[in-house]
Backbone as CSV, one residue per row, in Angstrom:
resi,resn,N_x,N_y,N_z,CA_x,CA_y,CA_z,C_x,C_y,C_z
1,MET,32.553,44.845,-85.147,33.515,44.774,-84.185,33.790,43.401,-83.921
2,VAL,35.149,43.117,-83.817,35.326,41.664,-83.764,35.418,41.581,-82.072
3,CYS,35.024,40.617,-81.481,35.135,40.436,-80.062,35.788,38.782,-79.856
4,CYS,36.569,38.647,-79.002,37.124,37.352,-78.461,37.676,36.708,-79.800
5,GLY,38.010,37.622,-80.905,38.527,36.983,-82.036,37.587,36.065,-82.907
6,ASN,36.240,36.521,-82.664,35.240,35.982,-83.204,34.518,37.075,-84.113
7,PRO,34.607,36.546,-85.549,33.769,37.720,-86.453,32.326,37.746,-86.286
8,ASP,31.791,36.710,-85.528,30.355,36.432,-85.371,29.895,37.419,-84.094
9,ALA,30.916,37.822,-83.221,30.632,38.658,-81.996,30.093,39.964,-82.378
10,LYS,28.962,40.268,-81.779,28.525,41.770,-82.000,28.004,42.256,-80.337
11,PHE,28.584,43.240,-80.146,28.507,43.947,-78.948,26.965,44.255,-78.712
12,CYS,26.131,43.657,-77.585,24.680,43.968,-77.484,23.775,43.314,-78.534
13,GLY,24.645,42.502,-79.395,23.797,41.514,-80.412,23.200,40.333,-79.812
14,HIS,23.498,39.729,-78.769,23.168,38.379,-78.018,23.199,37.319,-79.098
15,PRO,24.186,37.092,-79.684,24.344,36.117,-80.680,23.967,34.609,-79.997
16,SER,24.030,34.394,-78.740,23.666,33.134,-78.101,22.046,33.317,-77.580
17,GLY,21.384,34.451,-77.935,20.083,34.693,-77.574,19.928,35.488,-76.231
18,PHE,18.749,35.719,-75.740,18.396,36.672,-74.620,18.475,35.658,-73.394
19,GLY,18.308,34.446,-73.722,18.378,33.268,-72.741,19.803,33.386,-71.867
20,ILE,20.755,33.778,-72.605,22.039,33.876,-71.799,21.987,34.843,-70.566
21,TRP,21.092,35.622,-70.374,21.031,36.597,-69.313,20.547,35.686,-68.126
22,ILE,19.718,34.609,-68.157,19.247,33.909,-67.175,20.383,33.259,-66.293
23,PRO,21.366,32.439,-66.857,22.543,31.898,-66.136,23.321,32.975,-65.491
24,LEU,23.528,34.051,-66.495,24.170,35.389,-65.907,23.723,35.754,-64.614
25,MET,22.454,35.946,-64.500,21.781,36.606,-63.154,21.839,35.608,-62.232
26,PHE,21.893,34.312,-62.469,21.856,33.249,-61.525,23.186,33.388,-61.004
27,VAL,24.214,33.135,-61.741,25.788,33.040,-61.072,26.138,34.293,-60.377
28,THR,25.550,35.500,-60.989,25.944,36.835,-60.265,25.292,36.692,-58.738
29,ALA,24.038,36.238,-58.698,23.574,36.266,-57.312,24.386,34.950,-56.359
30,ALA,24.737,34.062,-57.311,25.365,32.955,-56.499,26.890,33.519,-55.944
31,VAL,27.619,34.386,-56.787,28.886,34.831,-56.248,28.701,35.887,-55.192
32,VAL,27.475,36.572,-55.274,27.368,37.614,-54.043,27.024,37.123,-52.834
33,LEU,26.046,35.977,-52.832,25.697,35.311,-51.619,26.822,34.457,-50.949
34,SER,27.535,33.750,-52.061,28.687,32.946,-51.487,29.826,33.918,-50.732
35,ALA,30.029,35.048,-51.334,31.152,35.902,-50.761,30.563,36.444,-49.349
36,TYR,29.425,36.364,-49.328,28.837,37.183,-48.070,29.013,36.150,-47.028
37,SER,28.542,34.881,-47.263,28.568,33.896,-46.421,30.252,33.305,-45.989
38,MET,31.079,33.644,-47.093,32.487,33.388,-46.526,32.930,34.435,-45.832
39,GLY,32.823,35.848,-46.255,33.492,36.968,-45.584,32.760,37.287,-44.361
40,GLY,31.509,37.132,-44.077,30.668,37.460,-42.809,31.144,36.550,-41.533
41,CYS,30.484,37.141,-40.528,30.624,36.330,-39.331,29.576,35.494,-38.674
42,GLU,28.882,35.456,-39.574,27.462,34.793,-39.096,27.035,33.653,-39.675
43,LEU,27.941,32.613,-39.806,27.768,31.380,-40.507,27.266,30.281,-39.347
44,VAL,27.640,30.282,-38.290,26.893,29.423,-37.353,26.460,30.117,-35.941
45,THR,25.843,29.547,-35.159,25.458,29.993,-33.762,25.286,28.969,-32.761
46,LEU,25.893,28.959,-31.723,26.070,28.052,-30.757,24.685,27.685,-30.195
47,ALA,24.384,26.481,-29.877,22.916,26.239,-29.721,22.667,26.516,-28.040
48,ASN,21.311,26.759,-27.765,20.916,27.424,-26.453,21.597,28.209,-26.121
49,GLY,21.990,29.277,-26.928,22.511,30.725,-26.241,23.918,30.402,-25.731
50,LYS,24.652,29.147,-25.941,25.902,29.246,-25.341,26.867,30.221,-25.858
51,THR,27.994,30.456,-25.335,29.153,31.496,-25.755,30.334,30.621,-25.345
52,PHE,31.280,31.103,-26.419,32.877,30.477,-26.275,33.746,31.596,-26.385
53,GLN,34.823,31.441,-25.720,35.713,32.558,-25.605,36.395,32.506,-26.847
54,LEU,36.809,33.595,-27.627,37.458,33.577,-28.725,38.440,34.790,-28.714
55,SER,39.507,34.865,-29.064,40.632,35.773,-29.258,40.323,36.823,-30.614
56,GLY,40.316,38.015,-30.440,40.092,38.610,-31.746,41.085,39.764,-31.733
57,GLN,41.415,40.158,-33.043,42.463,41.086,-33.394,41.716,42.441,-33.682
58,VAL,41.839,43.696,-32.674,41.098,44.795,-32.936,41.846,45.892,-33.252
59,ILE,41.525,46.655,-34.266,42.341,47.879,-34.794,42.010,48.963,-33.890
60,LEU,43.048,49.493,-33.496,42.773,50.785,-32.714,43.417,52.051,-33.386
61,THR,42.906,53.176,-33.403,43.481,54.285,-33.921,43.692,55.414,-32.822
62,ALA,44.795,56.045,-32.665,45.152,57.047,-31.823,45.624,58.238,-32.505
63,SER,45.040,59.274,-32.588,45.349,60.632,-33.163,45.824,61.721,-32.400
64,ASP,46.878,62.305,-32.619,47.254,63.665,-32.156,47.067,64.857,-32.907
65,THR,47.818,65.948,-32.556,47.792,67.014,-33.325,48.646,66.753,-34.625
66,SER,49.649,65.913,-34.726,50.310,65.763,-35.790,50.137,64.581,-36.727
67,SER,49.626,63.498,-36.170,49.623,62.448,-36.933,48.723,61.436,-36.285
68,ALA,48.287,60.400,-37.163,47.521,59.217,-36.658,48.184,57.948,-36.634
69,GLN,48.125,57.050,-35.497,48.537,55.946,-35.472,47.595,54.817,-35.389
70,ILE,48.061,53.643,-36.120,46.978,52.641,-36.256,47.602,51.571,-35.518
71,THR,47.196,50.917,-34.495,47.552,49.692,-33.901,46.657,48.708,-33.781
72,THR,47.066,47.341,-33.521,46.316,46.280,-33.173,46.530,45.603,-31.919
73,GLN,45.296,45.216,-31.468,45.140,44.828,-29.922,44.525,43.503,-30.019
74,VAL,45.041,42.572,-29.258,44.308,40.992,-29.190,43.355,41.207,-27.916
75,GLN,42.206,41.186,-27.991,41.308,40.904,-26.865,40.529,39.639,-27.007
76,ASP,39.967,39.467,-25.544,39.027,37.967,-25.576,37.910,38.386,-25.585
77,TYR,36.954,37.618,-26.107,35.289,38.113,-26.216,34.736,36.742,-25.849
78,GLN,33.512,36.734,-25.411,32.567,35.724,-25.375,31.535,35.356,-26.424
79,ALA,31.712,34.819,-27.492,31.187,34.882,-28.719,30.382,34.020,-28.837
80,ASN,29.000,34.112,-29.540,28.022,32.931,-29.917,27.650,32.871,-31.206
81,THR,28.203,33.649,-31.986,28.020,33.539,-33.657,29.415,33.904,-33.920
82,PHE,29.728,32.833,-35.035,31.106,33.075,-35.889,31.050,32.385,-37.157
83,GLY,31.970,32.795,-38.015,32.220,32.356,-39.468,33.600,31.981,-39.838
84,LEU,33.783,31.825,-41.090,35.197,31.132,-41.338,36.395,32.088,-40.826
85,PHE,36.238,33.338,-40.919,37.362,34.040,-40.844,37.406,35.473,-39.764
86,SER,35.985,35.326,-39.192,35.830,36.236,-38.114,34.556,35.885,-37.339
87,PHE,34.544,36.357,-36.139,33.387,36.078,-35.226,32.675,37.346,-34.819
88,GLU,31.417,37.322,-34.564,30.657,38.355,-34.055,30.637,38.904,-32.743
89,VAL,30.818,40.206,-32.501,31.032,40.779,-31.259,29.712,41.782,-30.955
90,SER,29.133,41.715,-29.999,28.024,42.366,-29.447,28.060,42.569,-27.874
91,ALA,29.016,43.197,-27.650,29.404,43.546,-26.095,30.130,44.692,-25.806
92,ASN,29.953,45.184,-24.707,30.942,46.527,-24.404,30.899,47.532,-25.290
93,GLY,29.795,47.785,-25.858,29.642,48.777,-26.738,30.170,48.348,-28.233
94,GLN,30.533,47.410,-28.402,31.197,47.134,-29.483,30.008,46.057,-30.253
95,TYR,29.955,46.267,-31.690,29.337,45.515,-32.515,29.647,45.295,-33.653
96,GLY,30.072,44.008,-34.390,30.574,44.034,-35.642,31.207,42.480,-35.867
97,CYS,32.164,42.286,-36.722,32.895,41.185,-37.120,34.418,41.615,-36.719
98,VAL,34.948,40.584,-36.000,36.205,40.582,-35.352,37.188,39.543,-35.928
99,GLY,38.074,39.777,-36.704,39.066,38.725,-37.112,39.533,37.865,-35.911
100,TYR,39.986,36.491,-36.442,40.415,35.861,-35.328,42.081,36.137,-35.184
101,ALA,42.502,36.186,-33.735,43.838,36.855,-33.374,44.850,35.486,-33.757
102,ASN,44.653,34.326,-33.722,45.456,33.340,-34.147,44.648,32.093,-34.692
103,SER,45.272,31.180,-34.991,44.808,30.045,-35.918,44.756,28.502,-35.015
104,GLU,44.718,28.951,-33.585,44.407,27.660,-32.559,43.196,27.117,-32.992
105,TYR,42.384,27.790,-33.386,40.964,27.372,-33.878,40.903,26.423,-35.087
106,PHE,41.915,26.668,-35.959,41.640,26.082,-37.413,42.262,24.662,-37.478
107,GLU,41.457,23.846,-37.801,42.001,22.185,-37.910,41.695,21.972,-39.183
108,GLY,41.633,20.561,-39.347,41.308,19.926,-40.659,39.674,20.502,-41.327
109,PHE,38.621,20.392,-40.564,37.562,20.786,-41.153,37.468,22.053,-41.494
110,TRP,38.050,22.781,-40.542,37.895,24.530,-40.863,38.906,24.794,-41.913
111,ILE,39.977,24.363,-42.074,40.646,24.752,-43.198,40.219,24.461,-44.421
112,SER,39.695,23.050,-44.441,39.088,22.584,-45.686,38.095,23.187,-46.199
113,ALA,37.021,23.709,-45.264,35.959,24.552,-45.566,36.326,26.070,-46.064
114,MET,37.672,26.637,-45.425,38.257,27.633,-45.950,38.546,27.583,-47.611
115,VAL,39.313,26.572,-47.723,39.831,26.389,-49.054,38.668,25.906,-50.185
116,PHE,37.797,25.306,-49.764,36.638,25.051,-50.839,35.882,26.381,-50.905
117,SER,35.685,27.048,-49.912,35.087,28.495,-50.254,35.682,29.315,-51.116
118,ILE,36.872,29.299,-51.161,38.070,30.317,-51.887,37.928,29.652,-53.294
119,LEU,37.956,28.485,-53.436,37.967,27.995,-54.706,36.399,28.086,-55.505
120,ARG,35.500,27.994,-54.535,34.010,28.231,-55.037,34.080,29.634,-55.605
121,GLY,34.564,30.595,-54.952,34.502,32.064,-55.375,35.151,32.229,-56.571
122,ILE,36.225,31.370,-56.622,36.950,31.897,-58.027,36.535,31.373,-59.273
123,LEU,35.824,30.115,-58.990,35.179,29.380,-60.139,33.983,30.253,-60.438
124,GLY,33.235,30.741,-59.479,32.152,31.661,-59.779,32.259,32.905,-60.639
125,LEU,33.487,33.463,-60.264,33.977,34.665,-60.908,34.415,34.267,-62.564
126,ILE,34.941,33.053,-62.722,35.171,32.612,-64.003,34.071,32.363,-64.886
127,VAL,33.117,31.798,-64.134,31.737,31.775,-65.012,31.101,32.917,-65.234
128,PHE,31.190,33.747,-64.243,30.428,34.929,-64.391,31.053,35.940,-65.625
129,PHE,32.555,36.054,-65.597,32.958,36.912,-66.542,32.874,36.256,-68.022
130,TRP,32.996,34.825,-68.026,32.795,34.156,-69.178,31.143,34.166,-69.816
131,LEU,30.354,34.306,-68.958,28.891,34.474,-69.379,28.713,36.001,-69.787
132,LEU,29.376,36.740,-69.179,29.421,38.205,-69.567,29.799,38.591,-71.242
133,LEU,30.965,37.806,-71.119,31.582,37.956,-72.703,30.513,37.151,-73.589
134,SER,29.867,36.116,-73.217,28.925,35.485,-73.926,27.558,36.349,-74.329
135,THR,27.565,37.336,-73.964,26.554,38.399,-74.443,26.782,38.958,-75.928
136,CYS,27.931,38.702,-76.110,28.439,39.326,-77.377,29.427,38.276,-78.200
137,CYS,29.770,37.222,-77.592,30.546,36.101,-78.322,29.444,34.932,-78.224
138,PRO,29.164,34.190,-79.472,28.433,32.984,-79.260,29.096,31.940,-78.642
139,ILE,28.341,31.252,-77.693,28.680,30.093,-77.149,28.887,28.866,-77.858
140,GLN,30.207,28.473,-78.028,30.560,27.254,-78.952,30.314,25.956,-77.955
141,PRO,30.302,24.840,-78.562,30.101,23.635,-77.918,31.168,23.447,-76.601
142,VAL,32.427,23.581,-77.124,33.443,23.426,-75.836,33.215,24.380,-74.699
143,HIS,32.748,25.605,-75.144,32.646,26.594,-74.100,31.346,26.299,-73.072
144,LYS,30.207,25.745,-73.930,29.196,25.441,-73.006,29.449,24.283,-72.288
145,THR,30.396,23.180,-72.545,30.738,22.108,-71.578,31.497,22.583,-70.430
146,SER,32.417,23.564,-70.749,33.221,24.167,-69.870,32.620,24.880,-68.755
147,LEU,31.436,25.563,-69.196,30.768,26.701,-68.186,29.787,25.533,-67.433
148,ILE,29.326,24.800,-67.817,28.590,23.608,-67.313,29.364,22.919,-66.080
149,THR,30.596,22.374,-66.628,31.357,21.752,-65.669,32.106,22.673,-64.589
150,LEU,32.341,23.893,-64.922,32.681,25.068,-63.604,31.703,25.131,-62.837
151,SER,30.357,25.314,-63.299,29.219,25.565,-62.390,28.961,24.314,-61.596
152,LEU,28.894,22.981,-61.985,28.718,22.019,-61.167,30.023,21.688,-60.238
153,VAL,31.109,22.017,-60.324,32.094,21.996,-59.656,32.151,22.867,-58.461
154,ALA,31.594,24.274,-58.800,31.252,25.263,-57.847,30.162,24.796,-56.884
155,PHE,29.112,23.978,-57.492,28.098,23.640,-56.700,28.596,22.607,-55.630
156,VAL,29.612,21.696,-56.047,29.929,20.720,-55.136,30.884,21.262,-54.096
157,PHE,31.664,22.166,-54.623,32.484,22.995,-53.648,31.594,23.918,-52.443
158,SER,30.572,24.221,-52.844,29.691,24.923,-51.917,29.065,23.935,-50.872
159,GLY,28.970,22.604,-51.609,28.345,21.780,-50.375,29.650,21.203,-49.292
160,LEU,30.742,21.119,-50.077,32.160,20.754,-49.265,32.572,21.745,-48.324
161,SER,31.989,22.873,-48.468,32.413,24.107,-47.536,31.576,23.961,-46.190
162,PHE,30.523,23.020,-46.196,29.879,22.817,-44.993,30.652,21.841,-44.201
163,LEU,31.727,21.359,-44.692,32.629,20.549,-43.756,33.049,21.543,-42.236
164,PHE,32.889,22.853,-42.486,33.251,23.695,-41.338,32.389,23.377,-40.068
165,TYR,31.272,22.681,-40.151,30.393,22.391,-39.108,30.939,21.219,-38.384
166,GLY,32.202,20.781,-38.627,32.645,19.496,-38.122,33.779,20.162,-37.281
167,ASN,34.007,21.382,-37.003,35.252,21.984,-36.092,34.801,21.601,-34.819
168,PRO,35.877,21.630,-33.885,35.664,21.088,-32.590,34.824,22.014,-31.722
169,ILE,34.715,23.497,-32.063,33.625,23.993,-31.175,32.313,23.657,-31.408
170,CYS,31.908,23.179,-32.757,30.564,22.836,-32.984,30.167,21.605,-32.500
171,GLN,31.275,20.686,-32.455,31.059,19.371,-31.929,31.056,19.410,-30.576
172,GLU,31.532,20.479,-29.753,31.227,20.304,-28.473,30.287,20.963,-27.655
173,TYR,29.866,22.234,-28.517,28.501,22.893,-27.891,27.261,22.728,-28.794
174,GLY,27.604,22.352,-30.376,26.406,22.301,-30.956,26.341,23.453,-31.553
175,CYS,25.790,23.470,-33.036,25.651,24.582,-33.813,24.381,24.580,-34.594
176,VAL,23.863,25.854,-34.857,22.736,25.922,-35.512,23.025,27.048,-36.957
177,LEU,22.374,26.490,-37.968,22.397,27.391,-38.901,22.000,28.739,-38.875
178,THR,22.693,29.681,-39.312,22.281,31.245,-39.236,22.321,31.826,-40.600
179,THR,22.296,33.255,-40.636,22.236,33.846,-41.952,23.036,33.477,-42.798
180,GLY,24.350,33.536,-42.555,25.323,33.242,-43.404,25.214,31.579,-44.444
181,ALA,24.687,30.833,-43.491,24.548,29.700,-43.732,23.493,29.271,-44.764
182,TRP,22.439,30.216,-44.595,21.323,30.270,-45.530,21.656,30.785,-46.894
183,TYR,22.414,31.805,-46.821,23.120,32.734,-48.002,23.837,31.335,-48.753
184,GLN,24.691,30.640,-47.898,25.644,29.791,-48.774,24.724,28.639,-49.370
185,ILE,23.832,28.274,-48.789,22.917,27.311,-49.438,22.234,27.709,-50.493
186,SER,21.639,28.944,-50.457,20.896,29.641,-51.677,22.204,29.842,-52.754
187,GLY,23.264,30.085,-52.525,24.285,30.183,-53.440,24.521,28.856,-54.285
188,ALA,24.432,27.938,-53.340,24.693,26.526,-54.013,23.781,26.214,-54.940
189,ILE,22.532,26.419,-54.611,21.223,25.939,-55.527,21.438,26.993,-56.901
190,LEU,21.950,28.211,-56.508,21.966,29.008,-57.793,22.971,28.684,-58.736
191,TYR,24.379,27.999,-58.486,25.205,27.310,-59.190,24.812,26.282,-59.800
192,LEU,23.902,25.380,-59.026,23.318,24.211,-59.875,22.185,24.707,-60.952
193,GLY,21.464,25.610,-60.726,20.663,26.267,-61.460,21.190,26.916,-62.808
194,THR,22.470,27.438,-62.518,23.207,27.939,-63.778,23.697,26.832,-64.705
195,ALA,24.107,25.713,-64.047,24.480,24.695,-64.878,23.167,23.971,-65.637
196,MET,22.015,23.954,-65.189,20.717,23.375,-65.660,20.328,24.282,-66.761
197,VAL,20.355,25.577,-66.601,19.940,26.514,-67.489,21.001,26.321,-68.725
198,LEU,22.340,26.440,-68.436,23.074,26.265,-69.457,22.947,24.998,-70.438
199,MET,22.656,23.907,-69.981,22.379,22.713,-70.709,21.211,22.945,-71.544
200,GLY,20.342,24.057,-71.448,19.031,24.123,-72.453,19.484,25.226,-73.515
201,ILE,20.733,25.904,-73.305,20.959,26.942,-74.493,21.891,26.271,-75.448
202,LYS,21.516,26.574,-76.717,22.315,25.814,-77.802,23.450,26.567,-78.333
203,ALA,24.523,25.733,-78.308,25.800,26.213,-78.737,25.797,26.332,-80.329
204,LYS,26.708,27.165,-80.469,26.767,27.499,-82.072,28.276,27.494,-82.566
205,GLU,28.432,26.944,-83.748,29.719,26.854,-84.086,29.982,28.240,-84.813
206,PRO,31.204,28.732,-84.664,31.647,30.021,-85.413,31.494,30.022,-86.776
207,SER,31.191,31.141,-87.489,31.115,31.125,-88.879,32.418,30.823,-89.691
208,TRP,33.399,31.275,-88.967,34.756,31.088,-89.621,34.842,29.418,-89.639
209,LEU,34.628,28.777,-88.740,34.846,27.435,-88.698,33.930,26.541,-89.755
210,LEU,32.502,27.132,-89.648,31.516,26.577,-90.800,32.070,26.858,-92.008
211,GLU,32.603,28.051,-92.412,33.152,28.475,-93.769,34.328,27.507,-93.864
212,GLN,35.166,27.226,-93.253,36.488,26.314,-93.259,35.989,24.909,-93.630
213,GLN,34.858,24.515,-92.709,34.466,23.409,-93.160,33.654,23.244,-94.461
214,GLN,33.020,24.087,-94.926,32.404,24.108,-96.300,33.425,23.912,-97.565
215,GLN,34.687,24.828,-97.154,35.642,24.982,-98.247,36.356,23.578,-98.308
216,ASN,36.531,22.951,-97.166,37.085,21.388,-97.289,36.287,20.720,-98.004
217,GLN,34.785,20.642,-97.650,34.031,19.835,-98.427,33.724,19.977,-99.754
218,ASN,34.023,21.393,-100.324,33.914,21.833,-101.684,35.142,21.283,-102.232
219,ARG,36.391,21.424,-101.653,37.688,21.018,-102.302,37.710,19.271,-102.509
220,ASP,37.070,18.780,-101.325,37.040,17.156,-101.643,36.144,16.785,-102.824
221,GLU,34.947,17.360,-102.966,34.011,17.452,-104.040,34.778,17.736,-105.512
222,HIS,35.430,18.695,-105.507,36.175,19.094,-106.854,37.198,18.178,-106.954
223,SER,38.019,17.635,-106.146,38.928,16.479,-106.251,38.350,15.144,-106.766
224,THR,37.284,14.967,-106.307,36.639,13.635,-106.686,36.051,13.878,-108.364
225,ILE,35.442,15.015,-108.507,35.212,15.504,-109.980,36.357,15.239,-110.898
226,GLU,37.431,15.736,-110.279,38.712,15.744,-111.330,39.231,14.481,-111.499
227,GLN,39.170,13.436,-110.633,39.701,12.332,-110.718,38.865,11.287,-111.532
228,LYS,37.359,11.627,-111.575,36.580,10.758,-112.177,36.851,10.466,-113.899
229,PRO,37.121,11.552,-114.518,37.488,11.238,-116.034,38.613,10.460,-116.242
230,THR,39.735,10.502,-115.462,41.024,9.685,-115.334,40.432,8.395,-115.498
231,PHE,39.766,8.045,-114.359,39.259,6.599,-114.531,38.631,6.187,-115.722
232,GLU,37.634,6.943,-116.251,36.839,6.562,-117.400,37.818,6.416,-118.440
233,SER,38.633,7.263,-118.591,39.830,7.400,-119.745,40.495,5.858,-119.759
234,ALA,40.861,5.686,-118.515,41.682,4.378,-118.396,40.917,3.131,-118.804
235,GLU,39.612,3.285,-118.580,38.593,2.186,-118.798,38.574,1.931,-120.246
236,GLU,38.451,3.255,-121.071,38.117,3.010,-122.428,39.399,2.552,-123.182
237,GLY,40.669,2.795,-122.590,41.766,2.344,-123.081,42.077,0.775,-122.973
238,LEU,41.138,0.084,-122.273,41.191,-1.083,-122.034,40.293,-1.960,-122.763
239,GLN,39.326,-1.220,-123.319,38.375,-1.865,-124.292,38.756,-2.475,-125.715
240,PRO,38.341,-3.559,-126.013,39.085,-4.017,-127.267,38.477,-3.211,-128.419
241,ALA,39.695,-3.463,-129.399,39.448,-2.699,-130.797,38.418,-3.328,-131.495
242,ALA,37.774,-2.024,-132.176,36.309,-2.830,-133.085,36.788,-3.623,-134.353
243,VAL,36.185,-4.688,-134.749,36.453,-5.396,-135.967,35.932,-4.625,-137.186
244,THR,36.702,-4.177,-138.296,36.192,-3.604,-139.524,36.110,-4.326,-140.710
245,GLY,36.607,-5.736,-140.621,36.789,-6.645,-141.646,36.717,-7.888,-141.382
246,VAL,36.717,-8.790,-142.318,36.638,-10.424,-142.268,38.161,-10.843,-142.641
247,VAL,38.673,-11.443,-141.850,40.001,-12.283,-142.079,39.893,-13.457,-142.466
248,LEU,40.470,-13.876,-143.772,40.203,-15.320,-144.355,41.668,-15.916,-144.061
249,ASP,41.414,-17.132,-143.583,42.833,-17.881,-143.588,43.358,-18.483,-144.889
250,ALA,44.562,-18.131,-145.109,45.068,-18.480,-146.487,45.576,-19.882,-146.588
251,LYS,45.060,-20.464,-147.565,45.225,-21.814,-147.853,46.538,-21.910,-148.599
């Protein structure tokens, strides 16, 4: 069965070797950890148990005999732990992540961290699905270079997402790394590990390309063989005629 337009592709055939599963597992773990750190609300904790008032948007449901209504309400909380898109609430019988009600907290560092985190996730998914296809399609040299580049860029974006710690709240109260931050660091290390493992995997040219190169080589050799007799006949035509007798000058 042809996969990715490549006749060398074999489902479950591992044309790139079983080693392809190592970077695939690395990038899978990196994507999961990075997604948790980005979507969770435990990225930083204010130092010394301090709290900061944050406005959160809470979803309320009211049901009656006929229908259920879903409404949202903005409430203020004293939060100690927060992340990129939500903060942790553990008071008044509530516990969980609450999304920010407004964007007054979002400034340059915060927004930059959001952008880099989203781009890191997109690149991680691209590498994941590409490596998943590589279990049946051989990795070509250009594919290998692209995968290594994407993994390294995802690693760089993971580091740039730490710009979040430059937000005004952390600058004023001081922030301490918490669970989500360690997951983010682990994901960055796994992206770098993915790139390093890919460097050791041997890329393969597809058979159709090798056959085409062989055909071109055979065609060139055949053309050279056909041209050689022509040159020899031309050289023979320039040779002087053999002398068969003796010519005497007439007196």
